[in-house]
C-alpha positions as CSV (number, residue, x, y, z in Angstrom):
1,M,4.9,21.4,-11.9
2,L,1.2,20.9,-12.6
3,D,-0.4,17.9,-14.2
4,A,-3.2,18.0,-16.8
5,S,-5.8,18.6,-14.1
6,G,-4.0,21.6,-12.8
7,D,-2.9,19.7,-9.6
8,P,0.7,19.8,-8.6
9,D,2.8,16.8,-9.3
10,P,4.7,15.0,-6.4
11,P,8.0,16.7,-5.8
12,L,11.4,15.0,-6.3
13,A,13.6,16.7,-3.7
14,S,17.4,16.7,-3.4
15,V,18.5,16.8,0.2
16,R,21.2,19.4,-0.4
17,R,21.0,22.3,-2.8
18,C,22.5,25.8,-2.7
19,E,20.4,27.9,-0.4
20,L,17.2,25.8,-0.1
21,T,17.4,22.0,0.7
22,G,14.9,19.4,-0.4
23,F,13.9,19.2,3.3
24,D,13.2,23.0,3.3
25,V,10.9,22.6,0.3
26,L,9.0,19.8,1.9
27,V,8.7,21.7,5.2
28,R,7.3,24.8,3.2
29,L,4.9,22.6,1.4
30,Q,3.5,21.2,4.6
31,A,3.4,24.7,6.2
32,E,1.2,25.8,3.3
33,G,-1.1,22.8,3.7
34,V,0.1,21.1,0.5
35,R,0.2,17.3,1.0
36,L,1.9,15.5,-1.8
37,P,3.9,12.2,-1.8
38,S,7.5,13.1,-2.5
39,I,10.7,11.4,-3.3
40,V,14.0,12.3,-1.6
41,I,17.3,11.6,-3.2
42,T,20.7,12.2,-1.5
43,G,24.3,11.4,-2.0
44,F,25.1,12.4,1.6
45,D,25.2,10.1,4.6
46,E,23.1,12.0,7.2
47,P,22.1,10.0,10.2
48,D,18.4,10.8,10.4
49,A,17.7,11.8,6.8
50,E,15.6,8.8,5.9
51,S,13.3,9.1,9.0
52,R,13.1,12.9,8.5
53,A,12.1,12.4,4.8
54,A,9.4,9.9,5.9
55,R,8.0,12.4,8.5
56,L,7.8,15.0,5.8
57,G,5.8,12.8,3.5
58,A,8.3,11.1,1.3
59,V,7.1,7.8,-0.1
60,K,10.6,6.8,-1.1
61,F,14.1,7.7,0.1
62,L,17.0,7.0,-2.3
63,R,20.7,7.2,-1.8
64,K,23.0,8.1,-4.8
65,P,24.0,6.5,-7.0
66,V,20.5,5.5,-7.9
67,R,19.5,3.1,-10.7
68,E,16.9,3.9,-13.3
69,D,14.6,1.1,-12.0
70,E,14.8,2.6,-8.5
71,V,13.7,6.0,-9.7
72,L,10.9,4.5,-11.8
73,E,9.7,2.5,-8.9
74,A,9.7,5.6,-6.6
75,V,7.8,7.7,-9.2
76,G,5.3,4.9,-9.5
77,L,4.8,4.9,-5.7
78,A,4.4,8.7,-5.7
79,V,1.8,8.6,-8.5
80,I,-0.2,5.9,-6.7
81,A,0.0,7.8,-3.4
82,K,-1.0,11.1,-4.9
83,P,-4.2,12.4,-3.4
């Protein structure tokens, strides 16, 4: 998604999707030189998911179920951290 300036918005990535995981998306973005603060949300208990998300540029890692205030806080952090 692009913002009004034409710059991409920070991604909100789900850890598990059908064929492409949220981590796959973040890895591809990094490989293409795209550096955006991201938010990772998961309902799965994966041992190193939070540290992996941080290494891939996530400003916030949330575990489901998430509350509305948690999502709003995470989006605020991503917007502030956006280059």
